[in-house]
C-alpha positions as CSV (number, residue, x, y, z in Angstrom):
1,M,-34.8,6.0,0.1
2,N,-31.7,6.8,-2.0
3,R,-29.2,4.0,-1.3
4,R,-26.0,2.9,-2.8
5,L,-23.0,0.7,-1.9
6,L,-19.5,2.0,-2.5
7,I,-16.6,-0.6,-2.9
8,D,-12.8,-0.2,-3.1
9,A,-11.6,-3.6,-4.0
10,G,-7.8,-3.5,-3.4
11,N,-5.0,-6.0,-3.8
12,S,-5.1,-7.2,-0.2
13,C,-8.6,-6.4,1.1
14,L,-12.0,-4.8,0.2
15,K,-13.4,-1.7,1.8
16,W,-17.0,-0.7,1.5
17,A,-19.4,2.0,2.6
18,L,-23.3,2.1,2.6
19,V,-24.7,5.5,1.7
20,E,-28.5,6.3,2.4
21,D,-30.0,9.7,1.6
22,G,-26.5,11.2,1.2
23,Q,-25.2,10.0,4.6
24,W,-22.5,7.4,5.1
25,R,-24.5,4.9,7.4
26,A,-22.0,2.1,7.6
27,Q,-18.4,1.1,6.5
28,G,-16.4,-1.9,6.7
29,R,-13.2,-3.7,5.6
30,N,-13.0,-7.3,4.8
31,D,-10.6,-10.0,3.6
32,Y,-11.6,-11.6,0.3
33,A,-11.9,-14.9,2.2
34,D,-14.8,-13.6,4.3
35,L,-17.2,-11.1,2.7
36,A,-20.1,-11.8,5.2
37,D,-20.3,-8.1,6.2
38,L,-20.5,-6.9,2.7
39,K,-23.1,-9.6,1.8
40,A,-25.3,-8.4,4.6
41,Q,-25.6,-4.9,3.0
42,L,-26.6,-6.2,-0.5
43,T,-30.2,-6.0,-1.9
44,A,-31.6,-6.0,-5.2
45,A,-32.6,-2.3,-4.9
46,T,-29.0,-1.2,-4.0
47,P,-26.7,-0.3,-6.8
48,C,-22.9,-1.1,-6.2
49,F,-20.2,1.2,-7.6
50,I,-16.8,-0.5,-7.6
51,A,-13.3,0.6,-7.9
52,S,-11.1,-2.4,-8.3
53,V,-7.5,-3.3,-8.7
54,A,-8.2,-6.8,-7.3
55,R,-7.0,-10.0,-9.0
56,P,-9.3,-11.5,-11.6
57,A,-10.3,-14.3,-9.4
58,Q,-11.2,-11.9,-6.6
59,E,-13.2,-9.7,-9.0
60,Q,-15.1,-12.8,-10.3
61,A,-16.0,-13.9,-6.8
62,L,-17.2,-10.3,-6.0
63,A,-19.2,-10.1,-9.2
64,A,-20.9,-13.6,-8.3
65,L,-21.7,-12.3,-4.8
66,L,-23.4,-9.2,-6.3
67,A,-25.2,-11.1,-8.9
68,A,-26.6,-13.6,-6.4
69,A,-28.0,-10.6,-4.4
70,G,-29.5,-9.2,-7.5
71,S,-27.5,-5.9,-7.0
72,S,-26.6,-3.9,-10.2
73,A,-22.8,-3.7,-10.4
74,H,-21.1,-0.6,-11.8
75,W,-17.4,-1.2,-12.5
76,L,-15.7,2.2,-12.6
77,A,-12.6,2.9,-14.6
78,A,-10.3,6.0,-15.1
79,E,-11.4,8.5,-17.7
80,A,-9.8,11.5,-19.6
81,E,-11.5,13.9,-17.3
82,F,-14.0,14.0,-14.4
83,A,-15.3,16.8,-12.2
84,G,-12.4,19.1,-13.1
85,V,-9.7,16.5,-12.8
86,K,-7.8,15.9,-16.1
87,N,-6.0,12.6,-16.6
88,S,-2.6,13.3,-18.1
89,Y,-1.7,9.5,-18.5
90,L,-0.6,8.7,-22.1
91,D,-3.4,6.0,-22.0
92,P,-6.0,7.4,-19.6
93,L,-7.6,3.9,-19.1
94,Q,-4.2,2.5,-18.0
95,L,-4.3,4.5,-14.7
96,G,-5.5,2.5,-11.8
97,T,-9.1,3.0,-10.9
98,D,-8.2,3.4,-7.2
99,R,-5.6,6.2,-8.0
100,W,-8.2,8.0,-10.3
101,M,-10.9,7.9,-7.4
102,G,-8.3,9.2,-5.0
103,L,-7.5,12.1,-7.2
104,I,-11.2,12.9,-7.7
105,A,-11.7,12.9,-4.0
106,A,-8.6,15.1,-3.4
107,R,-10.0,17.6,-5.9
108,G,-13.2,17.6,-4.0
109,R,-11.4,18.4,-0.8
110,T,-9.1,21.2,-1.9
111,P,-8.6,23.5,-5.0
112,E,-4.8,23.6,-4.0
113,P,-2.0,21.6,-5.3
114,V,-2.1,18.2,-3.5
115,L,0.0,15.1,-3.3
116,V,-2.2,12.0,-3.0
117,V,-0.5,9.0,-1.3
118,S,-1.9,5.5,-1.0
119,V,0.2,3.2,1.1
120,G,-1.0,-0.3,0.6
121,T,0.3,-3.4,-1.1
122,A,2.2,-1.0,-3.5
123,M,2.5,2.8,-2.6
124,T,1.5,5.3,-5.2
125,V,2.4,9.0,-4.9
126,D,0.3,11.2,-7.3
127,A,0.5,14.9,-7.9
128,L,-2.5,17.0,-8.7
129,A,-2.0,20.7,-9.8
130,A,-4.2,23.6,-8.7
131,D,-5.9,23.6,-12.3
132,G,-7.0,19.9,-11.7
133,V,-4.3,18.4,-14.0
134,F,-2.9,15.1,-12.7
135,L,0.8,15.6,-13.4
136,G,1.7,12.1,-12.9
137,G,2.9,9.8,-10.1
138,V,5.3,7.0,-9.0
139,I,4.7,3.4,-7.8
140,V,6.9,1.7,-5.4
141,P,6.6,-1.5,-3.4
142,G,4.7,-1.2,-0.2
143,V,5.8,-2.2,3.4
144,R,5.0,-6.0,3.0
145,L,6.5,-6.3,-0.5
146,M,9.7,-4.5,0.5
147,R,10.0,-6.8,3.6
148,Q,9.3,-9.9,1.5
149,A,12.0,-8.7,-1.1
150,L,14.7,-8.6,1.5
151,Q,13.8,-11.7,3.1
152,Q,13.6,-13.7,-0.1
153,G,16.5,-12.2,-1.9
154,T,19.1,-12.2,0.9
155,A,20.5,-15.0,3.0
156,R,20.8,-13.4,6.5
157,V,18.2,-10.8,6.7
158,A,16.1,-11.5,9.8
159,D,12.3,-12.2,9.3
160,A,11.7,-11.2,13.0
161,P,9.4,-8.3,13.5
162,G,11.4,-5.0,13.9
163,H,10.7,-1.5,15.0
164,W,11.6,2.0,13.7
165,Q,14.7,3.5,15.1
166,A,16.6,6.5,14.1
167,F,19.9,4.6,14.2
168,P,18.9,0.8,14.2
169,R,21.2,-1.6,16.0
170,S,19.6,-4.8,15.1
171,T,18.9,-6.4,11.7
172,A,15.2,-6.6,12.2
173,D,15.1,-2.9,13.3
174,A,17.3,-2.0,10.3
175,V,14.9,-3.6,7.9
176,E,11.9,-1.9,9.3
177,S,13.6,1.5,9.6
178,G,14.9,1.3,6.0
179,I,11.5,0.5,4.7
180,V,10.1,3.6,6.5
181,A,12.9,5.7,5.2
182,A,12.5,4.5,1.6
183,L,8.7,5.2,1.6
184,C,9.1,8.6,3.4
185,G,11.8,9.5,0.8
186,A,9.6,8.9,-2.1
187,I,6.8,10.9,-0.7
188,Q,9.1,13.8,0.3
189,Q,10.9,13.8,-3.0
190,Q,7.5,14.1,-5.0
191,Y,6.2,16.6,-2.6
192,A,9.3,18.8,-3.1
193,R,8.8,18.5,-6.9
194,L,5.2,19.5,-6.7
195,A,6.1,22.4,-4.4
196,G,8.6,23.5,-7.1
197,A,6.2,23.0,-10.0
198,S,3.5,24.9,-8.3
199,G,5.4,27.6,-6.5
200,T,3.4,27.1,-3.4
201,V,3.1,24.7,-0.4
202,P,1.0,21.7,-1.5
203,Q,-1.3,19.6,0.6
204,C,-0.6,16.0,1.1
205,L,-3.3,13.3,1.7
206,L,-2.5,9.9,2.9
207,T,-4.7,6.8,2.5
208,G,-4.2,3.1,2.4
209,G,-3.8,0.4,5.2
210,D,-0.2,1.3,5.9
211,A,-0.5,5.1,5.8
212,G,-0.2,5.0,9.7
213,V,3.3,3.4,9.3
214,V,4.8,6.4,7.4
215,L,2.7,9.4,8.6
216,P,4.6,9.8,12.0
217,H,7.9,10.0,10.1
218,L,7.1,12.6,7.4
219,T,8.8,16.0,7.6
220,L,5.9,17.6,5.8
221,P,2.3,18.5,6.7
222,A,0.1,15.6,5.8
223,E,-3.4,14.4,6.6
224,Q,-4.6,10.8,6.9
225,V,-8.0,10.1,5.1
226,P,-8.7,6.4,5.4
227,A,-11.7,6.5,3.0
228,L,-10.3,8.7,0.3
229,V,-10.9,6.2,-2.5
230,L,-14.5,5.5,-1.4
231,E,-15.0,9.3,-1.4
232,G,-14.0,9.4,-5.0
233,V,-16.2,6.4,-5.9
234,D,-19.1,8.4,-4.2
235,C,-18.4,11.5,-6.4
236,V,-18.8,9.3,-9.5
237,A,-21.7,7.3,-8.2
238,R,-23.7,10.5,-7.5
239,E,-23.0,11.8,-11.1
240,R,-24.0,8.4,-12.6
241,M,-27.2,8.2,-10.5
242,A,-28.2,11.7,-11.6
243,R,-28.1,10.9,-15.2
């Protein structure tokens, strides 16, 4: 049986998928404080392919868990080029592994220009041209970080939960609606720039734990792909295992 474990180790949580004979058999999402579900999938015969932007302590705990199970760990990193995707970062290795995997997965889904958006602890908005060139991208604070910045940096901004409103009439709703407006604005600005650069209508793929917060408010066609980073990890894993 051909078996592999895919891991997307993010800032706030860890996502994984178990692949057997080319089929995704199980998926999960775990907080770093409780990796029992992941541990149950580990065997000495199961190689693990990891895209990580986690903190060093979290990576060390994950590495120890894999080592204790005897699983071989393959820590992935961005490259200059992979599967037709060309990394235009001045230092290709500086590009976040999760962003690189998202671009690889997006290229596997469409040959058209595509905006790849990950809405997590931070939000990244990356542009991929039709010829596979990663044009670049922006990074902004995500929902939680924006909310924390307002609560910690101002004296009278409410920390009560708010709801999106077109014209908010409470401070809590104003905060929530402002966060959504800021995130959607960044996405829509980069989408317009990619459309202008490509001369066509790009696709837009959204992933990340807070993708559902912004998706209903976008004024452009977009598709939510929860496991986009893991799809990219799987592309790389297949190539590595075929060597």
